[in-house]
N, C-alpha and C positions, 0 to 999 in steps of 0.2 A: 358517545353515542349512550354508555350505560347510565349515565347523568340523566338523560331526558327520560329515559326510560323510567328510571325510577321516581321521578318530577312528576311525569303523567300519572303513573298507577297511585302516588302518595295523593294525588289531587281529587281520587275519585274516592278514596278510604280513610276519612278522616279517624283516627284512632282518639279514643275519650278515656280520660284518666280521671276519677272520682275522690272528690276529697270529703270527707265529714268533717266539720270545722266544729261540732257541737250540737248539732239538730238532733231532732226528736226522733228521726226516721221515717217521718211521714213522706219527704219529699225522696229519701232514699228510695221510699218502695215504690212510689210513683217514677222513680227514672229506672229500676227496674221491671217497672211492669212495659216502658217503652220497649226492653230489648226482648220482652217474651215476641212468640206468635201473633199474639193479637193485634200489637202495633209495628213489630217486626222493624227496628230502626235499622238493622242488617240491610235491609233491602235498599237503603239509601248508602251503604255504607258504613256506617258508623258501627265501631265496634269497640267494647272496653280492652284498653292497655293494662298490662298488671305492671308494668312501671313507666313513670313520668315520665323516662328518657325515650320512652317510645312514644309518648301522646301527642298529637296535636291538639286538642281541645281538651280545657282543663273544667269541669262541674264541680262549681262548690254548694254544698247544701248547708245549711245550719249557722247559726250566728257563730262569729269568732269569738271562743273563748280565751282566756287568757294562758292556758296551757295550748292551747293548738295554734295560737298565733305565730309563732316562730316558726313551728313545725310546717304551717300552711306557706309562709313567705320561701323558707328553706325548698321546699317541694316544687312549687310554683317556677323557681330558678333553675331546677333541673330539666324543665321542661324544653328542648329548643325551639330557636327560633324560624319560621315564624309559627306563635301561638296563639291561640284565642283563647278567652276565661270569660265563662258564663257561671252567671249564678241563678238557682234555682230555688225560689221561695221566700217569703217576704222576711227572714231571719237574715240572711246574709246583705239585704239591702237596708233592712233598718233596727233588726233585733227583735221586730215583731213583738212577744210577749215576755220575752228575754231582756230586752230592754233597758236599762236602768239596774241590772242587777250587777252584784261587785265583779263576778266573774266573766263579763260580756263586755267585749269591745270595739261592736259591730259597729258601721258596714265593713265589707269585706273592701270596700275604695278606700277605705284610710291605708288599705297596706300593699293592695295590687291594684291594679289596671285591670276595668272589667269591663268588656267589648259587649257582652249580650246578657241582660237583664231578664229574666221570666218571672214575673210574679204572681202569686198566691200563696194561699195557706191551704192546703198543699194543691202546688199547681196540677194542673189535669195533664195526663200523658200528651196529648193532644196540642198542648201549649208547648209544653216540654219539647216536643217533635220540633214546632216551630221554631222556638229559640235554637237547636240545634242545627235547621237547616239555615238560619240565619247567620248562625257563627260559622258553617260551612262557608258562605259566600264571602264572608270578611276574612277568612282563611285564605280563600282563593285569591282575593285581592294583595292580601299581604304578601302571598309566593308571587305572583306575577309583580309587585314592587320591588323585590326580593331581584329578581332576574331583569332586572331593566338596566 
């Protein structure tokens, strides 16, 4: 009985864990803007988690640097299944202007599975919100598949 209640409540409020893997902070600022009253991602149930162990959706910004690669992989491994990984900005997808740098090992897809990619440098909060909504739908399907 409690398991059903927990599963039902968890499906309506996905928690986000944000990982900056070496970004310029442009995407980070836009992600924070999504959580402010103007865009209010919490009305859709999205909340920031303080620990990857409490997260449902992982949001990654920035190119993967040599220093952050192992930490990124370890952190994502701590997120319980089912999980959804969202990248925001062009850097996690291609390296963008940092591509070819001695310390950049982008794209993120080389190291972890990415479910949703929000493009742009920097993406608008509306695009990030749409990406998070898409991730929530994917997460819901993953949860349903686990319970079959």
